[in-house]
Z-matrix of the N, CA and C atoms (Angstrom, degrees):
N
C 1 1.449
C 2 1.526 1 109.59
N 3 1.305 2 117.22 1 138.99
C 4 1.454 3 122.74 2 -179.06
C 5 1.517 4 110.76 3 -80.06
N 6 1.325 5 116.01 4 139.80
C 7 1.457 6 121.70 5 177.83
C 8 1.532 7 108.87 6 -85.29
N 9 1.326 8 116.96 7 114.64
C 10 1.470 9 121.14 8 -178.75
C 11 1.525 10 111.21 9 -109.72
N 12 1.319 11 117.32 10 28.35
C 13 1.464 12 120.50 11 -178.68
C 14 1.515 13 111.83 12 -70.98
N 15 1.307 14 115.39 13 144.09
C 16 1.459 15 122.14 14 175.61
C 17 1.521 16 108.52 15 -68.99
N 18 1.339 17 116.35 16 140.06
C 19 1.458 18 121.89 17 179.63
C 20 1.520 19 108.57 18 -113.26
N 21 1.324 20 116.46 19 127.57
C 22 1.461 21 122.97 20 179.53
C 23 1.524 22 107.87 21 -103.99
N 24 1.333 23 116.61 22 113.44
C 25 1.462 24 121.61 23 -175.56
C 26 1.526 25 111.32 24 -92.46
N 27 1.313 26 115.52 25 151.61
C 28 1.474 27 121.16 26 -179.66
C 29 1.528 28 112.65 27 -63.83
N 30 1.317 29 117.27 28 -24.87
C 31 1.468 30 119.33 29 179.86
C 32 1.529 31 112.25 30 -79.29
N 33 1.347 32 116.21 31 3.15
C 34 1.460 33 120.35 32 177.20
C 35 1.509 34 114.79 33 96.27
N 36 1.322 35 117.60 34 -8.48
C 37 1.459 36 119.86 35 179.04
C 38 1.522 37 110.72 36 -83.67
N 39 1.308 38 114.65 37 163.92
C 40 1.459 39 122.40 38 178.68
C 41 1.520 40 107.86 39 -129.34
N 42 1.320 41 116.50 40 132.64
C 43 1.454 42 121.34 41 173.98
C 44 1.521 43 107.55 42 -108.46
N 45 1.316 44 116.30 43 129.42
C 46 1.461 45 121.09 44 -179.55
C 47 1.518 46 108.93 45 -144.26
N 48 1.313 47 115.53 46 160.45
C 49 1.458 48 120.66 47 178.51
C 50 1.521 49 109.10 48 -93.50
N 51 1.324 50 116.81 49 121.65
C 52 1.456 51 122.22 50 178.37
C 53 1.527 52 108.72 51 -82.88
N 54 1.322 53 115.86 52 111.95
C 55 1.469 54 119.16 53 179.95
C 56 1.525 55 111.32 54 -68.70
N 57 1.318 56 117.49 55 -22.83
C 58 1.462 57 120.90 56 -179.16
C 59 1.521 58 112.01 57 -81.43
N 60 1.331 59 116.93 58 -40.17
C 61 1.466 60 120.34 59 -179.14
C 62 1.525 61 112.48 60 -96.26
N 63 1.336 62 117.34 61 -8.92
C 64 1.465 63 123.08 62 179.02
C 65 1.526 64 112.38 63 57.64
N 66 1.334 65 115.47 64 41.15
C 67 1.465 66 121.99 65 178.27
C 68 1.525 67 109.21 66 -143.17
N 69 1.343 68 115.57 67 159.00
C 70 1.461 69 120.53 68 172.02
C 71 1.517 70 108.29 69 -79.77
N 72 1.328 71 117.14 70 137.46
C 73 1.469 72 122.24 71 -179.56
C 74 1.522 73 108.54 72 -125.97
N 75 1.324 74 117.03 73 145.72
C 76 1.465 75 121.81 74 177.32
C 77 1.518 76 108.14 75 -126.08
N 78 1.339 77 115.75 76 123.72
C 79 1.460 78 120.82 77 -175.90
C 80 1.512 79 111.26 78 -134.27
N 81 1.326 80 114.91 79 154.39
C 82 1.448 81 121.17 80 176.69
C 83 1.514 82 111.95 81 -103.93
N 84 1.334 83 117.76 82 -41.86
C 85 1.458 84 118.72 83 -169.15
C 86 1.518 85 115.85 84 -109.93
N 87 1.309 86 118.80 85 -24.67
C 88 1.463 87 117.90 86 -177.06
C 89 1.523 88 111.53 87 -160.49
N 90 1.321 89 113.81 88 161.55
C 91 1.461 90 122.67 89 175.58
C 92 1.518 91 105.77 90 -130.06
N 93 1.317 92 117.20 91 141.61
C 94 1.461 93 119.80 92 -177.21
C 95 1.525 94 111.17 93 -58.97
N 96 1.312 95 116.18 94 151.17
C 97 1.470 96 121.15 95 179.49
C 98 1.525 97 111.46 96 -60.17
N 99 1.323 98 116.99 97 -38.08
C 100 1.458 99 120.77 98 179.13
C 101 1.518 100 111.92 99 -62.85
N 102 1.331 101 116.15 100 -44.07
C 103 1.463 102 119.63 101 178.74
C 104 1.527 103 110.83 102 -67.39
N 105 1.333 104 117.35 103 -39.60
C 106 1.471 105 119.62 104 177.44
C 107 1.522 106 111.16 105 -62.30
N 108 1.314 107 116.86 106 -37.32
C 109 1.465 108 120.37 107 -179.80
C 110 1.530 109 111.78 108 -66.00
N 111 1.323 110 116.70 109 -25.64
C 112 1.460 111 120.85 110 -178.85
C 113 1.530 112 112.75 111 -86.78
N 114 1.326 113 116.96 112 -6.59
C 115 1.463 114 122.34 113 -178.95
C 116 1.526 115 108.85 114 -95.85
N 117 1.322 116 116.76 115 144.42
C 118 1.469 117 120.76 116 -179.34
C 119 1.529 118 111.19 117 -57.92
N 120 1.317 119 116.20 118 156.55
C 121 1.465 120 121.75 119 -177.85
C 122 1.510 121 113.70 120 -57.77
N 123 1.327 122 117.74 121 -44.89
C 124 1.465 123 120.18 122 -178.65
C 125 1.529 124 111.07 123 -67.83
N 126 1.321 125 116.87 124 -38.03
C 127 1.462 126 120.67 125 178.30
C 128 1.527 127 110.00 126 -69.38
N 129 1.323 128 117.31 127 -37.76
C 130 1.467 129 122.72 128 176.43
C 131 1.525 130 109.80 129 -58.79
N 132 1.332 131 117.07 130 -46.86
C 133 1.473 132 121.27 131 179.60
C 134 1.523 133 111.20 132 -62.42
N 135 1.326 134 116.42 133 -41.38
C 136 1.467 135 119.93 134 179.78
C 137 1.526 136 111.10 135 -64.75
N 138 1.322 137 117.19 136 -39.51
C 139 1.465 138 121.24 137 177.46
C 140 1.522 139 110.14 138 -62.49
N 141 1.321 140 117.03 139 -46.42
C 142 1.471 141 120.69 140 179.43
C 143 1.528 142 111.24 141 -59.34
N 144 1.326 143 116.77 142 -44.72
C 145 1.476 144 120.19 143 178.63
C 146 1.521 145 110.39 144 -61.77
N 147 1.313 146 117.32 145 -43.45
C 148 1.460 147 122.06 146 -178.79
C 149 1.529 148 110.82 147 -62.25
N 150 1.326 149 116.71 148 -46.37
C 151 1.466 150 120.80 149 -179.56
C 152 1.519 151 111.61 150 -66.39
N 153 1.325 152 118.17 151 -39.01
C 154 1.460 153 120.76 152 -179.28
C 155 1.521 154 111.93 153 -71.57
N 156 1.315 155 117.85 154 -28.87
C 157 1.472 156 120.57 155 175.31
C 158 1.517 157 109.21 156 -61.51
N 159 1.324 158 116.90 157 -40.37
C 160 1.461 159 121.07 158 178.65
C 161 1.526 160 110.92 159 -66.81
N 162 1.325 161 117.29 160 -42.25
C 163 1.463 162 121.02 161 -179.35
C 164 1.528 163 111.07 162 -64.00
N 165 1.334 164 116.32 163 -34.63
C 166 1.456 165 121.53 164 -178.71
C 167 1.526 166 112.07 165 -82.76
N 168 1.337 167 117.16 166 -1.71
C 169 1.453 168 120.54 167 179.11
C 170 1.517 169 113.86 168 78.78
N 171 1.316 170 117.22 169 14.65
C 172 1.444 171 121.16 170 179.99
C 173 1.524 172 109.60 171 -88.23
N 174 1.314 173 115.89 172 164.13
C 175 1.448 174 120.88 173 176.28
C 176 1.513 175 109.60 174 -65.15
N 177 1.317 176 118.38 175 136.15
C 178 1.467 177 120.60 176 176.69
C 179 1.505 178 111.30 177 -65.28
N 180 1.338 179 116.92 178 148.00
C 181 1.453 180 119.79 179 176.08
C 182 1.505 181 109.33 180 -81.42
N 183 1.322 182 116.10 181 144.60
C 184 1.468 183 119.07 182 -177.65
C 185 1.499 184 110.78 183 -98.67
């Protein structure tokens, strides 16, 4: 089975698997609403926290 877990990078970017485009994507500031809807609730919350830490100038969570 393939591991499709979201990866939170120290540089503030997030790598996730887009179920709609069937590719791995790496983003710094946002993820499409469609892709967020396909991610579990707890993972969605973690992504939001990670992205907002970057916007606030705080250290990214590892």
